[in-house]
N, C-alpha and C positions, 0 to 999 in steps of 0.2 A: 656398562660395557663388561664383556664379556667372552669367555669361549668355551667352546663345548664338541665334546666327542659322541655321537650317535650309531648306534646296530640295531637294525631290526633283522634279526634270523627268517631267514625265505622257510624254514622249515616250522617255526613257531619254537623250535628247543635249543637253541644254543645261546649261551649267553658268554659275555667276551671282556668278563671286567676286568681280568689282566689287562688285556690290549687297550682297552679305554684309559684304564689310569696311565698306561706308558704314553700314551698319546696325549693325556692330558699333561703329564710334565714337561713335554715340549713346549706347551703356551700357557707356561705358569704366569709366564709375564701378563697374559690378558686377562689377569684377574686373580690375583695372590689372596684376596681377601678369604676365600672358600674355596676348597675340592672337597667334591660331592660325586661318588658313582654308584651308582641303583641301578637294580632291576625291577621298575615297578608293576612289570609285567612279564610272563613269561616270553622269551623269546626277546625282550626289547632290554637294551644295555645303555644307561645314560650316565655320560659324565659331563660334572659343569665344573668351570673357573670361573668364579664371581670378582669383579671389581666395584664394588658398592659405590652407587652414587645416588638412588633414591631407595628411602624406606631403607637405610643402612640395617637397621638392627633386624627389619623383617626380611621375606621378599627373598627366602634361601630358594636354588634351583638345583637339580629339575622339583619341579612343582607340579599338584593334580588338583584339578577343578573339575567340581562336581562328581568324582566317582568316575569321571569318563575321559579326561583329558589329560596327556601327560605332555608337561610342556619343556622344551630349553630355547631359549631367547636371548638374542646378543644385541644390544643396541637401547636405543629410549624411544617411548610411542609419547609426543608434546604434548598430544591432545589426552592423554589418557583418562584425566580427570572430568572432562566433559563427556568421554564416552562410558566410564563409566557410572558418573551420574544417570546418563540415558538408561542403561543399560539396569539399573536399581530401579528407577522409576517404571519405564516402558515394562520391563521383563521380569522383575524382581528378583535380579541376579543377587546371591548372596557371594560374599566375598571374604574368604580367611585372612589376606592378605590387605596393606596399603600402596603399593606398587603398580608399576605397570604391567608388567609382564602377565600378570592372572589376569589384565583388562585382554590381553587378545585371548588368551584362552577361554572366558566369559564371552567373548563377542564371536567366536567360533561358535560356541555352546548355543548361541540366541540368534546367530544370525546365517551362520555357514560359511562357507569359505570366502564367500563375495566379503566377508567380514575385511580383509585384507583391503580395501580398494577405499576404505575408513580411516585407515591410519595414517598419521600425521608424523611422521619421522625417520629415521634410522633405523634400519631393522634387518634379521636373520632370524628363523624360527625356525624350529621342527616341532611337531605337534601330532602324539598317535591319539588316534580316538579306537578307545577299547569298545565301543557300542560296536561301530562298523568296519574295527579292523584295517584301518586305513591310516596312510602317516602321510601330512601334507607339510610342506617344508616352503620357505619363500623367502624374497629378498625384497628390499624397501625400492620404490621407483628408480633410482639414480644408481644405486649400486654402493651407497657409502659401506656396508658392510658386508662383508666376505660369506659362501658359501660354496664348499667343496663337497661332490660326492661320488661314490663309485659304485656300480652293483657286481655284485661277485655271486657265485654259484650259492654261496652260503646267507647272502642275504645283501642288506643296504648299507655303506660305510657314509655316513656324514660329518664335517668338521667345519670349523671356525677357519682352519688355516692344513693346507694341505699334507704339510709333514705330519699329521696326528693321523694321519688313514693308512692304515698298516698293510697299504696295498704296494707291491711293485710295479714293472711294468717299463717296456722300451720307451725309449725318447721318442718323442712324436716328431717327426720330421715336419709335419705342417705348420708346429705351432714353431720351431724354432725358422722356417722360411717366412712366416710372420713376424716373428723376434727381428729380424735382420732388418724387414724392410720398415716396421714401426715404432721400434724402440722396447717393445712390452709382447706381451703374450696376449692375444687378445678374447675375449668370452667368445666361445664356453670354452677354449683349448685350454690344458696347462701341458707342461714339457711331459708328462706323463700321459700314453697314449688311455690309459687305463683311469684317470681321475679327472673328473671335468667342474668345471664349477656353472653355476645356478646363472643365469645371465641376470644382469639389473633387471627388476622389476616381472620377474617372471615370480612361479609359483609349482612345485611341482608335487605330485601326488604318487604313492605307490602301497598295492597290496601285494601283503608275504606271498613269494613266486612268482610275481606277475612284472612287465615291465615298469621303468619308469617313467612315467607321461608330465611332459614340461608343457605349460601355456604360459602367456605373458598376458598378466593383469593391466600393464601400466604399457602406454606407447606415448613416447614423447611428439608434439610436433607444432607446429606453428600456424594458427591459424588467423592472423590479422584482419581485422575489419577494415574496407576503405574508410576514409574520412576520420580516420581515427583523432582526437584531440590530445595536442603533444602535453597541453599543461596536464589535465583531467589525467592519464595516463602516468605523468610523475610522478604526480599527486597520491595516486590509486598505488600505485610501485613505491613511495615512502613508505606509507601506512602498513603493507604488505610488509616491506621487512622490518621496521619497527616492531609489527606484530609476531614475526617470526625471529627474530633477537628476543625480544622477550619471552618467549617460548622456550629458546634453548639454553636459557640462563636457568630455567629453572634447575635445581639441584640441591643434596644434603652437605653438599662438600664445596671445597672453595673453586670458586671458576676465574678463568682468568682469559687471555687472547693473544694470538699470534697479530704481529704485524708488522709488516714490509712496509717499502715508501710507495706504494701504490694508492690507488681510489677504493681497490671493493675492503679489503683489510681495515683500512679508515675507515668506511662507512661502518661497518661491523662493528668497529670499536667506539666509534661515535656513540651509534645509538646503544651499545652494553652500557657506555658510561652514564645513559641516562638512568637504568636499573640499577648500575653500583659506580658510583663516582669514585670510587678509591678503587677502581679496576689496576689489575696487575697485568701490563703488556711484556711482550718478550719478542724480539727480535735478533735474526744473525747475521753476519756477516764475515768477511773474510780477513786476512791480512796480507793480502793485495791488490796492489792499487785500480781502481776502477772497478772492483767488485766488493763495494759495502754500501750498503744501504742503511747502515746503522745511524747514520747522523739525519737522515733524511725520516726514518721511524721514530727518532727520538723527538726531531721537531716535532712532529705528527703529536706524540704521546705527551709533550709537554704542554703545546697548544692548547691539548685537550684537559690539562692538568690531571693527566695518569701517572704512574707508577712506571716506569720503566727499567726492564733486565736485559740487558745486551749480552749476547754468545760470539765471540770469536773462534773461526775455526780455520784451524791450518792444516798444511799439508802433511804435517807429522801425524795429527789428528786423524787425517783420513785413511791414511797408513795403517793407520794401528785399528781403526773400527771396521774398515771394509768389509774383512772377512764376517764379522758378525752383522754388519747392517744386509750383506747377502744370505746370509742365513735367514735372517727373519722374513727377508721377501719372499719365501719358497721358489719361486721362477723368475730367470732373469729380469731386468729391470734398469737400463742404463739411461734414465734420467735425471741426469746428476744434480738436479733441485733437489733430491732425496735427502743428499747427505746435512745441507744445513739443516732440512727437517729433523734428522735424526737427533743433531745434536741441540737446538731447538728445543726437542719435545724433552731429553734430556734434563735439561736447565728448568725450563717449566714444571717438571715433575717433580723436583725439589721444592715447589712452594704450592702449587695447585693441583686438584685430580680432573679438572677438566678444563679445555679451550676451545675457544670460537676461532674459527679461522675462515679464509675468504674464498675458498675453491666453488666452481662453479658458476661463478661470476662471467668469467669470458667466453665460456660456452653458452650460457643463459641469454648473454644480453650483447655477444660480438666482442668481444673483447681482442681477436686475434688480429694482428697487422694482416695476414693472410686471407683473410675474409674482405678484404679490399682489391684481390686479385679478380674478381668476377668485371669490376668496373675497368679494370689495367686491359683485360684481354675481349672485353667486348667489340671494339675497333674490328679486329680478326676475325671473332667470331661469329659477325654479319656477314661475312665474303660469301660468294659461293666456296662450295665442297671444292672444285677444281683449282680455286686460287688457292684456298687455305691448302690442297696437298701440295702445291709446287712451295707455297712456304717452307711447308715442312720438309719438303727434300731440301731446299735452303740452307735448315735450319744442321739437317742431317750430315750434310755436308761442310759446314764450317767446323773448324778446332775448338777443340774442349778451353772454353776460357775465354772466348772472343767475344765482346759486347752483342748483344742482342740472340745471342744462340738458345739460352733458355728462355728468353720471353716467346719468341718466334716456337718453339718446342712445347710449351703449354698452352700457351695462345691455340695451336691447331689440335690441341687434344681436347674429346671431350671431358665434360668435369667426370663423369663416373670412372673414368680411366686414368683422371690427372690427379684426383683431391681423394684419397684414403685417411687422411687425418693429420693433425697437427705437427706431426715428426715425422718425418720421413728420410732413414738413412739409406739404405743400399737399394738403387734402382736395378732392374732386372738385369742390366748387362752385367752391373757388380757383382749381383749377388750368384750369377753365373760364376764367375771368379772364386768365391767365396765359399759357398756351398759344398759338401762334394754328393750331397743327395739332392741331386736336380731336376728331381720329378715331382718335388711337392706341391702341395695347392698353390694357385695364386692368390694373391694377396685379395683380389676382389669377391672371392668367396665372404670373406667379413663383411663387405659394404651391400653387396648387390641386392639385397632386402631393402634395406634403407632407401637406396635410390630408388627402386623400383615403388616403394609409397610414399614418395616425395615428387612424384615426375611433375605434379601442378603447382609446385612451389618454386619460389626464386631461387638463384644458384648461393645466394647468401645463406639463405634459410636449410638450403639442403647440406651446405658444407657443416653448417651447426649442427644439422641433427645427425651426423656421420661422427663429429667430437662427442656429441650426448652417447650416443651409443656404443662409440667405442672408447675414443681417447679419454674419456669422462672417467668411467669404471675401470679401465683396462691400466691407466696408468695415474694419474690425479688421485683418484681414490685409494689405490692400491698402496700408493707410496704414504699418501696421507694417514691411512690407518695403521700402514706396518710400524709407518716409524713412530707413531704416538703409542700404538700397545707396545711397540718394543720397552717400552719406559713405564707402562702400565698408567699412562696417558687417555683420558678420555676426547677426542677431539670431536666437535660440534660443526656444521657447515649451514649457517643458517638460508645462504643462496641457496641450497636445495630442499626448499619445502614448496610445499603440494600449493601453498595462499602465494608465496613469491611465483611459482611457476602459474599460476592460473592466469596474473598478468601477463608477467613475461609473454606468454604464448601468444596473447593479445598485440604485441607490439608491434607494429609495421616494418620491416626491413630496413628500410631508409632511416626510424628512427633507432637503428642498431647501429648500422655499419652504413654511413652516407660518401658519397663519389666526392660530393662538395665540402668536405673537412678534412681535417687531416686527425680526428678524433673518431677513434672505437669506444662503444658502449655509449651512444651519445644519449639516448632518453636516462640510463642509470645514473649518469654523470648529471644531468637536470634533476633526478629524482633527490638525490643526496648533495648536489650542491651548497644548499643553506647549513648542512651539518658540519661542513669540512671547511678549514681555511681556502682560500679560491686556489692557493698554488696548488694541494693534493688534489681538489677534484678536477684539477684540469689537466693533469701531468700525466704522462704517455706511461701506457704499462711496463710494468715493473715487476718483477717476480725475485724469487731467491737465484739471482745469475752466479752461475758457479766456476771459476778459473781451472775447467779441466783443461783449455787448450794452454794455457799457462804451466799450469802443472806437468803436462806429458812433453813440453819442452825445458823442464827442470827437476823439480823436485819427485815427482812422481814417474821419470822416463826411465829408471834403471829397472825400476819395479815391472812396469810394462814390459820392458824389453826380454827380464826372466822370463815372466809368464806367458809370455807367448814363444817363448823358446821351451816350456817344461809341462805346460799343460797337456793333458789328454785329450782335450777339446780337439785334437789334431786331426782325431777319427771323423769329424762333424763339421770343421772348418777347416779352410787352406791358412791357417797360422801364418804362413810366409807370404801370402800376398798380405794381411794384415800386417805384418811386418815392414813391408813395404811403404803401407802408407802410415804406418808411424813413420818412419825416416825420414819419409817426405814429409809430416809436420815438423819433424825436431828440425830438419833442413829450410823450413820457412817455405817451400814450395808448394804447400797447400795449406788450408784450413782442414786437417782429417779427424781434429778431436773428436767430434761425437762419432765418426763410424769406427775407430779405435775403440773407444769407449763402449760402444755397443759388443764389440769382440770380446775386452778383458772382461766385461759383466757377463758374458755368455762364458768364458774361461773359468772364473771365479768360482761362478756356481757348478760349474760341471764338477772342477775340483773339491765343491762341498758337499753336494749332493749324489753323485754319479761316483767317481773314484774314493771320494772320503779322503783327500789328502790332505783338506784342513781340518784340524781337530776340532770337529764339531760340540763334541761334550763339552765342550771348554766353552761354547759362546753360546750354551744354556741360561747362564745366570752373570748377570751383572759385576 
């Protein structure tokens, strides 16, 4: 796990070692073991921060392969040993290192750019071809590792974090509009109009002085065969997960795991314990009644005979560390669950260098309760359009808070306009009150392409695809990468594995989410049931529940009022409207905690990166 900054000159003459070194200094947390800035070819400047996980004493980067390829690589390739053996056996490849990075360069050398489709792992890479004078870059299928880029008249910048790219730019009004709808900035946007994220599952090519070309090398879908046998699929899934966890355990440094009270992380931990019986597991909770899963996680860990390390987070911890957390994020992200993840990673980093975690299972196997919505709205959706229109008018006329209003509104709205992701913050009417710039892009420009490609699928599968393409890389994996790397900790996600996906994509929707049961992730639960204590296998979805609603009515409320009163973010958002939401929340007139938190995180981000009124240089070092 590492971080890099790369610049390729449009003219082939410009070298920017000082700027690259400055960019690396901002992401030293991603790789404190080694710092290298080099000019392997005229006009190409590469900088690398290394966190040594595999081939600790070798595999320094940037590396050169076959006197043709210059590489910066962040992540892990779990099938690198198999690929290496095949390259040696069939292509006569010669290697100078024992790690996985050089395998990627050799794969491009012998198999061409399509080699990316053969990689099993999490990765972001930049690869320069000296012979063809062409740059290749790419990300893993699900977007586990980040990659930012911007094209300037002088050339192309690429980096692991946006803060490392020395290019300014106005705030992107479209990105802000999406953020207040979704609580995160969706790919390919960033808050800067000049910087973009390479989307998950995409590759990039660039020839100096030419355009940047982006194409997709992986497209998730569901193609369930009719008549699938549930027991057979459950067995295949269990073995795919077991194989994935074993592959994710390979490291030359200590490995642990994150554990919540739910089935996803518990399954990962149980399978990891087969490889490492003395596995160390880490869990987080809060000192607020009803917001801690530490007892559930502890019971699971002890039931599996594992070492258990708890972390308790207080409101004082949050106030102290929140500016640092936002600095690590680069763009605002209002998912409160990133807070326990930050403290959990800090604790784990004191004892291990790698952790396994359960991200991706909900999106892959249908774990969110909202995926059951199509079953609830189906009776109305089957009615004639004229009747649906009448019911919609009834809904519009009903006062806010009246029982049935929300149901009628959702049931009379087509899925393509109703569902844009797992988290839904400000709706169109509320955005009109909050945003200063009301001409920003509609949220559907993020989801239209996914819906167009999935028109022949069932509603549940289409909702999952929306989350796989937007919510997963934009929220879940962004917070996982940033909060773990803030503490130089490598986080691995065995559910987001090619072999696991191959089985998941064949599971019929009814075996993921069923109308005749209260359980989600039906087949996943069946696949891991015999690995876990029965209460864990059947437990409803839980996560790192965060008491933001409690904090805003108590310990953090005064800070929230002060921030909304003083932040220069008022040039973009109506903070008086946001204050009215906070006041209503504190009076218990409504639960506005998520909306208020979304505004607060933008204000803190704005004060950190735009007005720089937060002391960001102090945030660079722990």
